[in-house]
Every structure is written in structure tokens, then in C-alpha cells.
KELO-620659 format. One line per field, with one value per residue: y, z, x of N, C-alpha, C in turn. Coordinates in steps of 0.001 Angstrom, whole numbers, plus 524288, in hexadecimal, padded with zeros to 5 digits. Layout:
N
n_Y <- [Y_...]
n_Z <- [Z_...]
n_X <- [X_...]
ca_Y <- [Y_...]
ca_Z <- [Z_...]
ca_X <- [X_...]
c_Y <- [Y_...]
c_Z <- [Z_...]
c_X <- [X_...]
//
This chain:
131
n_Y <- [85483_84F9A_84944_84612_83C8E_83D55_847D7_851C1_85BB3_85B79_85E97_85FA3_85446_8520B_84D1C_84694_84904_842F0_839EA_8363A_82BF2_82766_81E63_82020_81ED7_82374_82A24_82EA5_837E1_836B5_83B65_838F8_83ACE_8447F_842BD_84279_838B9_8304B_82314_8208C_81D97_823A2_82B87_8377C_840BD_83EC8_841BD_84B8F_85911_862A5_86EB3_86F07_8649A_856FC_84DF2_840B3_83346_82C55_83324_83591_83D48_846D7_8537C_85ABB_86620_864FF_85B18_84DB1_84522_838B7_82C27_820B5_814AB_80ADC_80C7C_8149B_81DF5_82B96_835BD_841B8_84386_847BF_844D7_839F3_838B1_83BF5_83407_82B3D_82D90_82DB8_82329_81E4F_821C6_81C6F_8123F_811F5_81001_805A3_7F9E9_7EFA8_7ED2D_7E547_7DE9B_7E45A_7E9F8_7F438_801C9_80BF6_80F8C_80ED8_80BB0_8015B_7F6AA_7F0A3_7E544_7E0DC_7E99F_7EE18_7F713_801BA_803BF_80CA4_80C4C_81271_81C67_81BC9_823DA_829F1_82D01_83160_83C59]
n_Z <- [75C09_75FB0_7585B_75645_750A1_75293_75406_74DBD_74C26_74B94_74923_73D18_739CE_73CC3_73AF1_745FF_74CA5_75580_75260_755A1_75246_74D18_752B0_75BE3_75C53_75D9E_7557F_75163_747F4_73BD3_73122_723F1_71870_7178D_71A44_7244D_72D61_726AD_723B2_72DA4_72F7A_73228_732D7_731E0_73044_73052_73583_7385F_73967_72F9E_72C66_728D3_7273B_72A0D_72A0E_72667_729DD_71F9E_7186E_70C41_705B4_70A14_70AF5_70D58_70D5F_70298_700EE_7003C_70A71_70E68_71392_71553_71355_7168A_71DE8_72426_72467_7227A_71911_711F6_70439_6FEEE_705E2_70531_6FAE4_6FBFF_702AC_6FC05_6F450_6FA63_6FDEA_6F438_6F138_6F88E_6F52C_6EB50_6ED4E_6EF19_6EA86_6E266_6E6E9_6EE62_6ECE1_6F39D_6FA66_7033F_703C0_70C12_71059_70964_6FF4C_6F6C2_6F0C9_6E524_6DF1B_6D614_6D089_6CF74_6D4C8_6DE32_6E6E6_6EB39_6F73C_6FD75_7007C_6F716_6F0A3_6EF0F_6E5F1_6DF7D_6D972]
n_X <- [D21D7_D156A_D0C33_CFF01_CF6C9_CEC19_CEA63_CE50B_CE8DE_CF390_D0126_D08A7_D0FCB_D1D61_D2A68_D2F55_D273F_D1E2F_D14CD_D0843_D0107_CF45B_CF2A2_CF76F_D0217_D0F16_D17EB_D241C_D25CE_D2C57_D3431_D359B_D3C26_D3750_D2CF5_D2457_D21B1_D22BC_D2160_D1DF9_D13FC_D0B0F_CFF7C_D00B5_CFB25_CF097_CE42C_CE703_CE49B_CE2B0_CE057_CD34D_CD2D7_CD4A0_CDE5D_CDDA6_CDF8A_CE404_CDFB1_CDE6C_CDB10_CDCA6_CE29D_CEE3C_CF399_CF2B0_CF6A3_CF50B_CF149_CF53A_CF332_CFA03_CF469_CF82B_D0072_CFD10_D01C2_D0271_D03D4_D05CA_D0352_D0C3D_D1430_D134E_D16A2_D2105_D2483_D2361_D2AC5_D33DD_D3445_D3538_D3F05_D450F_D42FD_D47A7_D51FE_D52E8_D5796_D5381_D48F3_D4007_D33B7_D2950_D2F7A_D3070_D31F8_D3443_D27C5_D1F82_D222A_D237D_D29D3_D25FD_D2732_D2264_D1FA1_D2902_D2BCD_D2B86_D211E_D17A7_D1159_D0B7D_D01B2_CF7A4_CF449_CFC91_D0297_CFB54_CF4D5]
ca_Y <- [85570_84AED_849EC_841C4_83B95_83EF0_84D80_8540F_860C5_85AA8_86146_85C5A_85111_85290_84918_84757_84914_83DE4_83987_8323A_82A57_8265C_819F7_821CD_81DC2_82816_82974_8335C_83867_8376C_83D95_8366B_83D56_848F9_84124_8413E_8340E_82C3E_81DBF_81FDB_81B4D_826DB_82F5F_83C21_84526_83D35_84407_850BE_85D49_8668E_8721B_86C83_85F26_85341_84999_83BAB_82E8F_82A59_8371D_83626_841CE_84BA5_85650_85E08_86981_862D5_8561D_8497C_841FF_83337_8286B_81B8F_810E8_80680_80DF4_818A2_822AC_82FC4_83A11_844A4_8417A_8494A_84192_834B2_838ED_83C22_82EC6_827A5_82ECC_82BFC_81D78_81CEF_822B3_81804_80D8A_81247_80E33_7FFF5_7F6C0_7EA8C_7EC7B_7E084_7DF7D_7E56E_7ED33_7F948_80606_80FA3_80D55_80E84_80A3B_7FBB6_7F4C2_7EC97_7E284_7E027_7EEA3_7EFDF_7FC93_8032E_8053A_80FD2_809B8_81655_81E2D_81ACC_8289A_82CEE_82F3C_833CC_8421F]
ca_Z <- [75CF6_75F7A_75527_7571A_74C58_75415_754A8_74891_74BE8_74C24_7458D_738F5_73BF6_73AE8_73D07_74B84_74FA9_756FF_75072_7582A_74E3A_74ED2_75654_760A0_75BFA_75CF1_751E0_7502D_74247_73913_72BE2_7200E_71358_717D1_71B82_729D7_72E5D_722AF_7258F_73325_72F91_734FA_7303C_734DF_72F6B_73101_73A03_7395A_73723_72C53_72AF5_729F2_72585_72D62_7270E_72862_728B6_71A79_7156C_70756_702DB_70CD8_7092B_7111A_709F0_6FD56_700C4_70203_70ED0_70D77_71784_7131F_715D9_718D7_7226B_72742_7244D_71F53_7173D_70DA3_6FF28_6FDC3_7090E_702E6_6F651_6FE0C_7049E_6F79B_6F1D9_6FE0B_6FDC0_6EF04_6F168_6FB70_6F1F0_6E6F6_6EF1D_6EFE5_6E5DE_6E23A_6EAFC_6EE44_6ED27_6F8CD_6FD8C_704A5_704E0_70F0D_71240_70570_6FA2F_6F6A1_6EBA4_6E2DC_6DB2D_6D137_6CDD4_6CF3E_6D655_6E376_6E6E3_6EF9E_6FA03_700D1_6FEC9_6F18A_6ED8F_6EF62_6E115_6DC98_6D91F]
ca_X <- [D1C60_D122E_D078A_CFB57_CF323_CE6CD_CEA35_CE45B_CEB8A_CF92F_D04BD_D0AC6_D140B_D22C2_D2DE7_D3095_D2264_D1C06_D0F72_D0507_CFD54_CEEFA_CF2B6_CFA24_D07AC_D1263_D1C42_D2718_D25CB_D313F_D33A7_D38E3_D3BDD_D33C8_D2799_D2399_D1E87_D237B_D2220_D1C83_D0EC3_D0737_CFC24_D021E_CF7A8_CEB27_CE188_CE926_CE177_CE530_CDBF5_CCE49_CD34C_CD757_CE091_CDBCA_CE27A_CE29C_CDCE0_CE130_CD92D_CDDCE_CE73C_CF0EC_CF6B1_CF28B_CF96F_CF1A6_CF337_CF41A_CF4ED_CFAE4_CF0E1_CFB10_D03AB_CFA7C_D04F9_D002E_D070F_D03A1_D0507_D11A4_D17A5_D1345_D1A0C_D265F_D25A2_D2411_D2FD3_D37E2_D349C_D372D_D44AD_D474F_D4278_D4B5E_D5717_D52C2_D589F_D50E7_D44F7_D3CD1_D2E11_D2739_D3300_D2E27_D3599_D3120_D22D6_D1B66_D2430_D2462_D2B82_D22A0_D2A54_D1F71_D1FAC_D2E6E_D2B9D_D29EC_D1B9D_D15E5_D0D18_D0904_CFC8A_CF6D3_CF362_D0162_D0490_CF700_CF471]
c_Y <- [85033_84C44_8452B_8415F_83DB0_844D0_8500E_85939_8603E_85D9A_85D84_85945_85256_84E2E_84A77_847BB_84383_83DE4_8350C_830BD_828F6_821AD_81B42_820C0_822C3_826C4_82EAB_83393_83950_839D3_83AD5_83910_841BE_847B8_83F83_83C79_82FC1_826F4_81CC5_81E1E_81E7B_82A91_83479_84095_843CA_83F82_84981_854DF_860F0_86A03_86F8A_866BA_85BE5_84ED7_84486_8374A_82C6F_82E30_8383B_83AFE_846EF_84E61_859E3_8614E_86736_85D96_851DD_84654_83C5F_82FDD_8231B_81795_80C8F_807F8_811DB_81DBD_826B9_83409_83D07_842AC_842EE_84627_83BFE_83493_83905_836B8_82B08_828A3_82CF3_8260C_81B95_81DA5_81E45_8130D_80D6C_81011_80843_7FD22_7F180_7E9CA_7E77D_7E1F0_7E049_7E8B2_7F28B_7FD19_80A3D_80CE4_80C54_80D05_8047C_7FA17_7F046_7EA1A_7E20A_7E524_7F091_7F5A8_7FD22_8053A_80834_80D3F_80D6A_817E1_81DFD_81FAF_82BFF_82FB8_8316F_839B1_8444C]
c_Z <- [75C9D_75C7B_755DB_75289_74D9D_75528_74F45_747DE_74C3A_747E7_74139_73B22_73989_73D59_7429C_74EF4_75134_75553_7533B_7543A_75081_7527B_75B68_760A9_75AEF_7596C_7510E_74A33_7401F_733BF_72854_71ADC_7132F_71936_7213D_72A4D_72A59_7253A_72B29_733C8_73245_7315E_73344_73477_73000_735F8_73B53_7369E_733F3_72A38_72C7D_72882_729A1_729F0_72998_726AD_72376_71711_7106A_70455_70558_70AA4_70D68_70DD7_70474_6FCB9_7030F_7065A_70DFA_711DA_714DD_7161E_718A9_71DE0_72614_72763_7209D_71E01_71312_70898_6FDF6_70101_706F9_6FE05_6F7EF_6FFEF_70017_6F4D1_6F53F_6FDC6_6F871_6EEC3_6F44D_6F813_6ED78_6E861_6EFA0_6EAB4_6E679_6E699_6EA28_6EED0_6F2D1_6FC4B_6FE61_705E8_70786_710DF_70DF2_70000_6FA4F_6F118_6E9F9_6DE55_6D5F9_6CDFB_6CCC1_6D0B4_6DC0F_6E32A_6EBE1_6F21D_6FDBC_6FEC0_6F8E0_6EE49_6ED4E_6EA57_6DDB6_6DD01_6D5D8]
c_X <- [D1979_D0D36_D0414_CF794_CEDB6_CE652_CE9BE_CE73F_CF181_CFC40_D0661_D0F66_D1952_D25FF_D2F66_D2BCE_D20F9_D1657_D0CB4_D00D8_CF7FF_CEE94_CF589_CFFF6_D0AB5_D1702_D1EF8_D279C_D2B43_D3016_D377B_D37FC_D37CE_D2E29_D2747_D2003_D1F1F_D2482_D208C_D16DB_D0A95_D0445_CFCBF_CFE2E_CF1E0_CE8D8_CE34E_CE5C8_CE4E2_CE0D8_CD6DD_CCE4F_CD62A_CD94E_CDECC_CDF64_CE09E_CDFB7_CDFE1_CDF82_CDA94_CE290_CE942_CF4AC_CF706_CF526_CF5F8_CF443_CF188_CF653_CF569_CF7A6_CF3CD_CFDE1_D0107_CFD82_D029E_D040C_D0401_D0612_D0AB4_D158B_D17CE_D16BB_D1FCE_D2806_D26A8_D2940_D345F_D3895_D3696_D3D15_D476A_D4748_D465F_D50B2_D5761_D5389_D55E2_D4CE2_D41D3_D3710_D2C50_D2AC5_D3084_D328A_D3270_D2C30_D1EDF_D1D42_D25C4_D25F3_D27FE_D2591_D2767_D1F33_D2537_D2ED0_D2A27_D2464_D1A4A_D1127_D0A49_D03A7_CFBF4_CF5F6_CF842_D02D8_D0035_CF75C_CF8BE]
//
């Protein structure tokens, strides 16, 4: 199915759909660890109607079935809070396999090793672990 960012009545995205973003670029959606669009840099739900609400690019206060929608400011990628949690756990699992990481090493898209902290640091949406 072809989904367009500018169509507020579009269906929910699934892996294999082609998504036309707000710049007109077409991308075939993939799924990684149960998250559609992981690492593809798209705001899949922005501008989409749900009842009397329209999700907006960067709408941090909006809810969808009780789940907060967040768009990462750096990449423009949007997911619901539960998907962001899944992504952080997935990237943490990948990082655990790395012996002797170097400062600035990135695993996935949002996990970076900080030598001064001797720890992996989440660089995604800042409200991820609040609530």
C-alpha cells in the first residue's frame, strides 16, 4: 500500500508499505524488532487524523490510545513512547555485545558510548524515561 504524509486519512503503516514523506520521497517501510520504520527517519503518524485529533510533527503532548507520540528532533523520526522503549532496549542489547567500546561509538541510531561516564547514553527523545 502507498501511504502519503499529506493524507490525514491514511491507514496505519505496516512493513512493506511505501511511505511518501513530506518532501515527496518514497521509502519502503521495514520492521526491526517489532518497530515499523525503525531507523528510517520518518514521521509516520504526523498529520494523521485519529478521531477528532490530528497528530503533529513533534507533538509531544498528543496521545494515541494513551501512548505519547514523540518525534526525535535530530532525525525527524517519530514513534510512540512504547516503540521508543522497545528501540532503546533493542539498541542496549546490541551494545552489550561490544567489548571495549570507544568514546563516541554509536550503536543503532540513538545509543552512544560516553567514555567520561563509562556508559552508553540514550540520545533519542529526552522525555523517553519520564513518567
